[in-house]
C-alpha positions as CSV (number, residue, x, y, z in Angstrom):
1,M,9.8,14.7,-8.6
2,T,10.1,11.9,-6.0
3,K,6.9,10.2,-5.3
4,Q,6.2,9.6,-1.6
5,R,4.4,6.5,-0.5
6,V,4.0,4.3,2.5
7,G,6.6,1.6,2.2
8,Y,6.6,-1.8,3.9
9,F,10.1,-2.8,5.2
10,E,10.7,-6.1,6.9
11,D,13.9,-7.6,8.0
12,L,13.7,-11.3,7.1
13,N,16.5,-12.0,9.6
14,D,14.7,-10.3,12.5
15,P,11.3,-11.8,13.4
16,E,10.6,-8.7,15.5
17,A,10.9,-6.5,12.4
18,Q,8.1,-8.1,10.5
19,C,4.4,-7.3,10.2
20,S,2.8,-8.5,13.5
21,R,-0.6,-9.0,11.9
22,C,-2.2,-6.7,14.4
23,R,-4.0,-4.7,11.6
24,L,-3.7,-1.6,13.7
25,C,-2.8,0.3,10.5
26,E,-6.2,-0.5,9.0
27,L,-8.0,0.6,12.2
28,I,-6.1,3.8,12.5
29,C,-6.6,4.6,8.8
30,A,-10.4,4.0,9.0
31,F,-10.7,6.0,12.1
32,H,-8.7,8.9,10.7
33,H,-10.6,9.1,7.5
34,H,-14.1,8.0,8.5
35,Q,-14.2,8.2,12.4
36,V,-15.2,4.5,12.5
37,G,-13.4,1.4,13.8
38,N,-14.1,-0.6,10.7
39,P,-11.0,-1.8,8.9
40,R,-12.9,-2.4,5.7
41,R,-13.0,1.4,5.3
42,A,-9.2,1.7,5.5
43,K,-7.2,3.1,2.6
44,I,-4.4,0.7,3.5
45,K,-5.0,-3.0,3.4
46,V,-3.3,-5.9,5.1
47,V,-3.2,-8.9,2.8
48,S,-2.7,-12.4,4.0
49,L,-0.1,-14.4,2.1
50,G,-0.9,-17.6,3.9
51,K,1.0,-19.6,6.5
52,G,0.8,-16.7,9.0
53,A,2.4,-14.1,6.7
54,D,0.6,-10.8,6.2
55,I,1.8,-7.7,4.3
56,P,0.4,-4.2,4.4
57,V,-0.4,-2.9,0.9
58,A,-0.6,0.8,0.0
59,C,-0.6,2.7,-3.3
60,L,2.6,2.7,-5.3
61,N,1.7,6.0,-7.1
62,C,2.8,4.4,-10.3
63,T,4.5,6.6,-12.9
64,D,2.2,5.3,-15.6
65,A,-0.8,4.8,-13.2
66,P,-3.1,2.2,-14.8
67,C,-5.9,3.2,-12.4
68,M,-5.8,6.7,-13.7
69,N,-5.5,5.7,-17.3
70,I,-8.5,3.4,-17.2
71,C,-10.9,5.6,-15.2
72,P,-13.8,6.6,-17.5
73,T,-14.7,9.7,-15.5
74,G,-11.2,11.1,-14.6
75,A,-11.9,10.6,-10.9
76,L,-8.4,9.4,-10.4
77,Y,-5.8,12.2,-10.9
78,R,-2.2,13.0,-10.1
79,K,-1.3,15.9,-7.9
80,E,1.3,17.9,-9.7
81,T,3.1,19.0,-6.6
82,D,4.1,15.6,-5.2
83,G,3.0,13.0,-7.8
84,M,0.3,11.4,-5.6
85,V,-2.5,9.7,-7.3
86,L,-5.8,10.7,-5.6
87,V,-9.5,10.1,-6.0
88,H,-12.2,12.8,-6.6
89,D,-14.9,11.0,-4.6
90,D,-17.7,13.2,-6.2
91,V,-16.6,12.2,-9.7
92,C,-16.1,8.4,-9.1
93,I,-19.0,6.2,-10.3
94,G,-17.8,3.1,-8.6
95,C,-17.3,1.1,-11.8
96,S,-14.3,-0.7,-10.2
97,M,-12.2,-0.6,-13.4
98,C,-9.3,1.0,-11.4
99,V,-9.5,-1.8,-8.8
100,S,-9.1,-4.5,-11.5
101,V,-6.0,-2.9,-13.0
102,C,-4.1,-1.8,-9.9
103,P,-0.8,-3.8,-9.9
104,A,-0.5,-3.7,-6.1
105,G,-4.1,-4.3,-5.3
106,A,-4.1,-1.0,-3.4
107,V,-7.2,0.5,-5.0
108,T,-10.5,-0.8,-3.5
109,L,-14.1,0.2,-3.4
110,D,-15.3,1.8,-0.1
111,P,-17.9,-0.6,1.3
112,V,-20.2,2.2,2.4
113,D,-20.2,4.8,-0.5
114,G,-19.0,2.5,-3.3
115,T,-16.4,4.8,-4.6
116,A,-12.7,4.1,-5.3
117,T,-10.5,4.5,-2.3
118,K,-6.7,4.3,-1.9
119,C,-3.9,5.6,0.3
120,D,-3.6,9.4,0.4
121,L,-0.8,9.5,2.9
122,C,-3.1,11.3,5.3
123,G,-2.1,14.6,3.8
124,G,1.6,13.9,4.3
125,E,1.6,12.4,7.8
126,P,0.4,8.8,7.4
127,R,-1.2,7.6,10.7
128,C,-0.4,4.0,9.9
129,V,3.3,4.8,9.9
130,A,3.0,6.7,13.2
131,Y,1.1,3.9,15.0
132,C,2.7,0.7,13.5
133,P,3.9,-1.2,16.6
134,A,6.4,-3.3,14.5
135,K,7.8,-0.1,12.9
136,V,7.7,-1.8,9.5
137,L,5.7,0.9,7.8
138,R,7.6,4.0,6.7
139,L,7.0,7.1,4.6
140,T,9.6,6.9,1.8
141,D,10.1,7.5,-1.8
142,S,8.9,4.7,-4.2
143,D,12.4,4.2,-5.7
144,L,13.8,3.3,-2.3
145,V,11.0,0.7,-1.7
146,S,11.6,-0.8,-5.2
147,R,15.4,-1.1,-4.6
148,K,14.9,-2.6,-1.1
149,R,12.5,-5.2,-2.5
150,M,14.9,-6.1,-5.3
151,R,17.7,-6.6,-2.8
152,T,15.5,-8.8,-0.6
153,Y,14.4,-10.8,-3.6
154,A,18.0,-11.2,-4.8
155,R,19.1,-12.3,-1.4
156,S,16.4,-14.9,-1.2
157,L,17.4,-16.3,-4.7
158,V,21.1,-16.5,-3.5
159,G,20.0,-18.3,-0.4
160,V,17.9,-20.7,-2.5
161,Q,20.9,-21.3,-4.9
162,E,23.3,-21.9,-2.0
163,D,20.8,-24.4,-0.5
164,R,20.7,-26.3,-3.8
165,N,24.5,-26.4,-4.1
166,S,25.0,-27.6,-0.6
167,K,23.0,-30.8,-1.1
């Protein structure tokens, strides 16, 4: 079973193919799920990396999901059909244990109802992907995202090594 998730793809060589920092993904998400224009209620989060670099963060749907494993009530569960990790809002007690163990920082507490919230792919048609003006958000399988990030990291290391050797 291939797990689907929202993947963030930027082309480091093309400044136009990077997160534009518009945060439209958060607004669209909050409106779709809660009919409000409050980005704090979004299930996707844009995290600032400093120096003008932002990156959208969405759930990885980890194979061994720490959020699911630590949840004392079983509010986080995996859908058998597609492997998505989802939240039973009515079972969540808002203890935030899932938030503290999420390796991606993708699980947060909703500021209004206090329950865990995370990307649910909008039922298979993620609005953030459809409305991303930079087109850096895509619906993909988690293995592809991991391979792409490894290649990007490897290229950055090679570039660093070449810079050191040229001096």
